[in-house]
C-alpha positions as CSV (number, residue, x, y, z in Angstrom):
1,K,0.0,0.0,0.0
2,V,1.7,3.3,-1.2
3,C,-0.6,5.9,0.4
4,G,-1.3,4.9,4.0
5,T,-3.2,6.9,6.6
6,G,-0.1,8.6,7.9
7,T,1.2,9.6,4.4
8,G,-2.2,11.0,3.3
9,L,-2.5,13.0,6.6
10,C,1.1,14.3,6.1
11,L,0.3,15.3,2.5
12,V,-2.9,17.2,3.7
13,V,-0.9,19.0,6.4
14,M,1.8,20.0,3.9
15,V,-0.7,21.3,1.4
16,V,-2.6,23.3,4.1
17,A,0.7,24.7,5.4
18,A,1.8,25.7,1.9
19,V,-1.4,27.5,1.2
20,A,-1.6,29.2,4.6
21,A,2.0,30.4,4.5
22,P,2.4,34.1,3.6
23,L,3.5,34.6,0.1
24,A,6.7,36.5,-0.3
25,R,5.6,39.7,-2.2
26,K,7.9,41.8,-4.2
27,L,8.2,45.2,-2.8
28,P,7.1,47.8,-5.4
29,Y,9.7,50.3,-4.0
30,T,13.4,49.8,-4.6
31,D,16.1,51.3,-2.4
32,A,16.8,53.8,-5.2
33,S,13.2,55.0,-5.3
34,L,13.1,55.4,-1.5
35,R,16.4,57.3,-1.5
36,Y,15.0,59.6,-4.3
37,L,11.8,60.2,-2.3
38,M,13.9,61.0,0.8
39,T,16.5,63.2,-1.0
40,F,13.9,65.4,-2.6
41,G,11.6,65.8,0.4
42,Y,8.7,63.5,-0.3
43,L,9.6,61.2,2.6
44,P,11.4,62.1,5.9
45,M,15.0,60.9,6.0
46,S,15.6,57.6,7.6
47,D,17.8,54.5,7.5
48,L,16.9,52.4,4.4
49,E,17.1,49.3,6.6
50,T,14.2,50.6,8.8
51,G,12.3,51.9,5.8
52,N,10.0,48.9,6.0
53,L,8.5,50.7,9.1
54,R,6.7,53.1,6.7
55,T,3.2,52.3,5.8
56,D,2.0,51.6,2.2
57,V,-0.2,54.7,2.6
58,Q,2.8,56.9,3.3
59,L,4.7,55.6,0.4
60,K,1.8,55.9,-2.0
61,D,1.2,59.4,-0.8
62,A,4.8,60.3,-1.4
63,I,4.7,58.9,-4.9
64,R,1.5,60.7,-5.7
65,N,3.0,64.0,-4.6
66,L,6.0,63.3,-6.8
67,Q,3.8,62.5,-9.7
68,R,1.7,65.7,-9.2
69,F,4.9,67.8,-9.0
70,G,6.3,66.1,-12.1
71,H,3.1,66.6,-14.1
72,I,2.7,62.9,-14.9
73,P,-0.3,60.7,-14.4
74,V,-1.0,60.2,-10.7
75,T,-1.2,56.5,-10.0
76,G,0.5,56.1,-6.6
77,V,2.8,53.4,-7.9
78,V,6.3,53.6,-9.4
79,D,5.4,53.0,-13.0
80,E,7.3,53.6,-16.2
81,A,6.6,57.4,-16.2
82,T,7.6,57.7,-12.6
83,E,10.8,55.8,-13.2
84,R,11.7,58.1,-16.1
85,L,11.0,61.1,-13.9
86,M,13.2,59.7,-11.2
87,V,16.2,59.2,-13.5
88,S,15.9,62.4,-15.4
89,P,18.7,65.0,-14.7
90,R,17.9,67.6,-12.1
91,C,19.4,69.7,-9.4
92,G,19.9,68.5,-5.9
93,V,17.5,70.9,-4.2
94,S,14.4,69.4,-2.5
95,D,11.1,70.1,-4.3
96,E,8.8,72.6,-2.6
97,R,5.6,70.8,-2.1
98,A,2.3,72.6,-1.6
99,P,1.5,72.9,2.1
100,D,-1.2,70.6,3.5
101,R,-3.4,73.5,4.2
102,R,-3.5,77.1,3.2
103,R,-1.4,79.7,5.1
104,K,-1.8,83.4,5.2
105,R,1.0,85.2,3.4
106,F,0.4,88.3,5.4
107,A,-1.8,89.4,8.3
108,I,-3.8,92.6,8.3
109,H,-5.1,94.1,11.4
110,P,-8.9,94.1,11.2
111,N,-9.2,97.9,11.8
112,A,-6.3,98.9,9.6
113,R,-7.2,101.3,6.9
114,W,-5.3,103.4,4.4
115,D,-5.7,106.9,5.7
116,H,-5.3,108.6,2.3
117,T,-8.1,109.0,-0.1
118,D,-6.2,110.7,-3.0
119,L,-3.4,109.0,-4.9
120,T,-0.7,110.9,-6.7
121,W,1.2,109.4,-9.6
122,S,3.6,110.5,-12.3
123,L,5.0,109.2,-15.6
124,R,8.8,109.4,-15.6
125,T,9.5,108.6,-19.2
126,H,7.7,109.5,-22.3
127,H,7.3,106.8,-24.9
128,I,6.8,107.8,-28.6
129,E,3.7,105.5,-29.0
130,L,1.8,107.4,-26.3
131,N,1.4,110.4,-28.7
132,H,-1.4,108.5,-30.6
């Protein structure tokens, strides 16, 4: 008898264990892409070895911000267009991202008013086309 009770049970256990084991998934982010996102301000600087502590949401947001800044389709994944953007020549200065919320550029006192009602102006140079 080739398949006894013990062998069949062993086979069932091995199949269940193989199906239940987590599949090794390929990370969509290479060390180079993480380094790029950190260098240009899309992710906070950290050790690449502990980069796995970042959530997928943080990484996708960083990639989306890069794609918006680069005027390429926003997918949230490192696709061909994103890879081309990452390898294109550029300066080493971080990209200025839009702030998360609007900020006032200046503050005006609520009761502040211009105390002059008349404006005075003058023209310093005369251009020939003004004669028409």
